[in-house]
C-alpha positions, -999 to 999 in steps of 0.1 A, spaced: -228 493 -234 -191 489 -242 -177 453 -243 -154 442 -216 -124 419 -221 -131 398 -190 -107 369 -199 -115 336 -181 -143 354 -162 -163 354 -194 -168 317 -191 -181 319 -155 -217 328 -163 -225 298 -185 -206 276 -161 -227 290 -132 -259 284 -151 -250 248 -160 -239 240 -124 -271 256 -110 -292 236 -135 -276 203 -125 -281 211 -88 -316 225 -90 -328 205 -120 -348 236 -129 -337 256 -160 -353 290 -155 -337 297 -122 -304 283 -135 -305 307 -164 -312 336 -141 -282 326 -120 -260 327 -151 -274 359 -164 -270 378 -131 -235 364 -126 -225 378 -159 -242 412 -152 -225 415 -119 -191 407 -134 -197 434 -161 -210 462 -138 -184 456 -111 -157 459 -137 -170 489 -155 -179 510 -124 -217 506 -125 -240 499 -96 -240 463 -86 -277 461 -81 -294 487 -103 -266 486 -129 -268 448 -131 -306 450 -136 -303 476 -162 -276 455 -180 -298 424 -179 -329 441 -193 -310 460 -220 -293 428 -231 -326 410 -231 -341 436 -255 -311 436 -278 -308 398 -281 -346 392 -285 -354 372 -316 -390 382 -317 -398 365 -350 -387 332 -335 -411 338 -306 -439 346 -331 -432 314 -350 -432 292 -320 -464 308 -308 -481 303 -342 -469 267 -344 -483 261 -309 -516 275 -321 -516 252 -352 -507 221 -331 -535 229 -306 -561 233 -333 -550 200 -349 -555 183 -315 -587 201 -308 -602 192 -342 -596 155 -336 -569 152 -362 -542 141 -337 -566 115 -323 -574 102 -357 -538 99 -366 -531 81 -333 -558 56 -341 -545 51 -376 -509 48 -366 -517 26 -336 -533 0 -359 -501 -1 -380 -473 6 -354 -480 -16 -325 -445 -21 -312 -419 1 -296 -395 -4 -324 -420 7 -351 -432 37 -331 -396 49 -324 -384 43 -360 -414 63 -373 -405 92 -349 -369 90 -362 -380 89 -398 -404 118 -393 -376 139 -377 -353 132 -407 -380 142 -431 -387 175 -414 -354 191 -422 -363 227 -430 -358 241 -395 -348 226 -361 -374 246 -342 -401 233 -364 -388 198 -362 -386 198 -324 -421 211 -319 -437 191 -347 -422 157 -343 -426 156 -305 -462 167 -305 -473 144 -333 -455 113 -320 -461 116 -283 -496 100 -283 -483 70 -302 -451 65 -281 -472 69 -250 -494 40 -261 -463 19 -266 -450 29 -231 -419 47 -245 -403 70 -219 -409 107 -227 -371 112 -222 -365 86 -250 -389 105 -273 -372 138 -265 -338 123 -273 -350 111 -307 -367 144 -314 -335 164 -304 -312 140 -323 -331 144 -356 -335 181 -354 -301 201 -354 -280 170 -365 -303 166 -396 -306 203 -404 -268 208 -403 -264 183 -431 -294 194 -452 -286 218 -480 -322 231 -480 -326 243 -444 -323 274 -423 -290 261 -410 -275 260 -444 -284 297 -448 -268 305 -414 -236 287 -423 -234 304 -456 -238 338 -439 -210 330 -415 -187 324 -445 -191 359 -460 -159 373 -445 -138 342 -453 -119 330 -485 -149 308 -491 -174 337 -494 -179 332 -532 -186 295 -528 -205 294 -495 -231 268 -504 -205 247 -522 -184 249 -491 -213 239 -469 -219 208 -492 -182 199 -491 -182 200 -453 -211 176 -449 -190 144 -451 -168 159 -424 -196 165 -399 -189 134 -379 -210 143 -349 -242 149 -368 -240 118 -389 -229 95 -360 -257 109 -339 -283 98 -364 -267 64 -369 -266 59 -331 -303 67 -328 -312 41 -356 -289 15 -341 -302 17 -305 -338 17 -316 -333 -13 -338 -314 -32 -311 -338 -21 -284 -310 -12 -261 -303 17 -237 -277 26 -211 -272 52 -184 -302 73 -171 -322 65 -202 -323 28 -192 -339 38 -158 -364 61 -176 -375 33 -199 -378 9 -170 -401 34 -152 -422 39 -183 -427 2 -186 -442 1 -151 -465 31 -158 -500 22 -169 -509 56 -182 -481 81 -191 -506 109 -196 -525 106 -164 -509 135 -147 -511 159 -176 -536 183 -188 -549 170 -220 -563 189 -250 -599 178 -253 -608 168 -289 -642 186 -295 -641 183 -333 -651 155 -356 -620 157 -378 -601 129 -394 -567 123 -410 -572 153 -433 -573 176 -404 -539 163 -394 -522 160 -427 -534 192 -443 -519 217 -418 -486 198 -417 -483 196 -454 -491 232 -458 -465 242 -432 -438 223 -451 -448 238 -484 -452 273 -471 -418 271 -452 -400 259 -483 -417 285 -506 -411 313 -480 -374 305 -478 -371 307 -516 -391 339 -517 -371 356 -490 -340 346 -508 -351 363 -540 -358 332 -561 -386 349 -580 -373 385 -580 -349 402 -602 -314 398 -588 -284 375 -586 -305 348 -569 -333 347 -595 -342 311 -603 -310 301 -585 -322 274 -560 -290 271 -539 -283 308 -539 -318 317 -529 -318 293 -500 -284 307 -489 -297 343 -491 -330 336 -473 -341 350 -440 -352 319 -421 -369 338 -392 -390 358 -415 -398 329 -438 -410 308 -408 -432 336 -395 -449 339 -429 -453 301 -431 -467 299 -396 -492 326 -401 -503 312 -435 -507 277 -421 -528 290 -392 -550 310 -415 -554 281 -439 -562 257 -411 -590 279 -398 -603 282 -433 -603 244 -436 -620 237 -403 -647 264 -401 -665 259 -435 -665 221 -430 -679 225 -395 -650 207 -379 -647 235 -354 -666 268 -350 -648 301 -357 -651 309 -319 -635 276 -310 -607 281 -335 -598 315 -321 -600 303 -285 -579 273 -294 -553 294 -312 -549 316 -281 -547 285 -258 -521 270 -281 -500 302 -279 -503 301 -241 -489 266 -240 -457 279 -256 -452 306 -230 -428 286 -207 -406 276 -237 -406 311 -250 -395 324 -216 -366 300 -215 -356 310 -250 -355 346 -240 -334 339 -210 -310 316 -230 -305 344 -256 -299 369 -228 -272 347 -213 -256 341 -246 -256 378 -254 -240 388 -221 -212 363 -226 -207 370 -263 -213 408 -265 -204 422 -231 -178 398 -216 -162 389 -250 -161 351 -243 -157 345 -280 -125 366 -282 -111 347 -252 -118 314 -268 -104 327 -301 -71 337 -283 -68 302 -268 -73 285 -302 -52 308 -323 -23 308 -298 -13 273 -308 -34 267 -340 -6 274 -364 21 255 -345 2 222 -343 -17 221 -376 -20 183 -373 -41 188 -342 -60 218 -356 -92 199 -367 -95 184 -332 -88 217 -315 -115 234 -336 -140 207 -327 -132 208 -290 -134 246 -290 -167 246 -307 -180 219 -283 -170 239 -252 -184 272 -264 -217 258 -277 -223 237 -246 -215 266 -223 -238 290 -242 -263 266 -256 -261 285 -289 -249 267 -320 -255 295 -345 -236 319 -324 -208 294 -320 -201 288 -357 -210 324 -364 -181 333 -342 -156 305 -349 -160 301 -387 -148 336 -396 -118 330 -373 -107 294 -379 -115 289 -416 -91 317 -428 -64 301 -405 -69 267 -421 -70 283 -456 -38 302 -450 -18 273 -435 -32 243 -454 -60 249 -479 -66 212 -483 -78 211 -446 -103 240 -449 -134 218 -453 -122 195 -425 -120 225 -402 -154 238 -414 -170 204 -407 -153 202 -373 -166 236 -362 -201 228 -374 -200 194 -357 -189 209 -324 -215 236 -326 -242 210 -330 -229 191 -300 -236 220 -277 -270 227 -293 -279 190 -289 -267 184 -254 -267 216 -234 -296 219 -209 -298 257 -218 -300 250 -255 -332 262 -272 -337 230 -291 -332 210 -259 -360 231 -244 -383 227 -273 -377 190 -277 -385 185 -240 -415 207 -242 -431 190 -272 -424 155 -258 -438 163 -224 -405 157 -206 -388 179 -180 -359 198 -195 -333 186 -169 -345 150 -173 -341 152 -210 -306 167 -207 -295 141 -181 -307 111 -202 -294 124 -234 -259 135 -223 -242 100 -221 -252 93 -257 -240 128 -268 -207 124 -250 -200 90 -265 -207 103 -300 -186 134 -294 -157 112 -282 -159 92 -314 -161 123 -336 -131 138 -318 -111 107 -326 -121 111 -363 -109 147 -363 -76 137 -346 -71 111 -374 -80 137 -401 -53 160 -389 -27 133 -386 -34 118 -420 -37 152 -438 -74 149 -444 -80 112 -453 -118 109 -452 -117 71 -453 -93 67 -424 -110 94 -404 -144 78 -408 -130 44 -401 -115 57 -368 -147 75 -357 -169 44 -365 -145 21 -347 -144 42 -316 -182 45 -315 -186 8 -321 -160 0 -294 -176 24 -269 -211 9 -275 -198 -26 -271 -181 -18 -238 -211 2 -225 -237 -23 -235 -218 -54 -224 -204 -44 -190 -226 -57 -163 -248 -71 -190 -277 -79 -168 -280 -43 -157 -281 -28 -192 -304 -53 -208 -338 -37 -216 -365 -42 -190 -390 -50 -217 -378 -66 -249 -388 -47 -280 -412 -67 -300 -401 -80 -333 -411 -61 -364 
């Protein structure tokens, strides 16, 4: 299928999907609306049949955009998580943590800390942290939407500022056709201080947890959770049939982290003859994250079964049945992932939405260099929110915008890189069709649309503060101190106004216990 320069129509499919999601509060049907809107635009413009042609376009794009290794990894991780729960490991951890973390504040801070520690991959972080922390936060009557927000806010925002992560590898790959190609990892490191959105998001999570405050739809969700006696009463629970303890919980998790890290190094040629041999940063940058995570997931599942069966925690039959059931639980999330990839592919590959955005940006980028960091951030925000794809966003914009910044003002190149990465994270973090939004909601036991609605006010406030920082960066020719001062001041002022207007309405329903 040949690409079609659809102009402003290229933005119609994601807009239709987002509007449908907000109206129906159901993500699968909304994604289908966006997908078929894009297919109809393409086939009607290229002379194909509106019905049969659109169907053929959809299924062809679905096949071409399928990230099968990611689906394998999520399925394997679902199997591991199910086995841990089946063995009694999750129950043992809940009992252990419950004796030490008896307040909302402690349970939420532990979830935040765990999310920050699991920085290798955002998919892994979303699935792991939510699943592990949900029993503990349920006992403390924390809203599932609040947990989903913390899980999501410590996934992509942490990975994008972690040098050892799949995101670092993806960013390095996007720099290959730019003047920074030979120093891709160094450029990634230099852009970290300029990633205002990611750092401010993490800071906001810690602040609101410590203060025990919320606003917007999240406040309502927390009030409802306080009134609920049993947050899990309407859910199908995984019955713990094993006699496992903390070892059955810690061992698989530790192995997954170790295997993921080792697999990333191996896929990047750390131990093989080549330019990346024994070069830590270079090997991580050259790694294949999807392959590495598949290897790590399979190795962890195999090792978990080998731990449980000989020790008679679970029988071999129960292990295999449990693995299959765990994979089944990931089916809804995998379906949404496939549909989100299809929508992104139709917009990006067929309707050339990226080129349209590129034209809008480059048309005035050179004339208003002082506004260029802000323009880059805004463009990345719009594109990533519309498509729900952060990697696709910076993969598209970095090769375009970084050379412009390098040619016009080399001193601003890292500012621009940080702005693009920050805007890309915003969409991944806040869009209801984002894969990490879906996974965060699924692992936390929260409906996707409820997660998106409760999280969006926090994300918009942080994005507004980050935008002010990038505006200051352009006007001050890249002053990091003044830019950060502006961003922090705007975020602080926004929080003060939000939390103090109609103070009685925003005060938490239940005061968080003191540590």
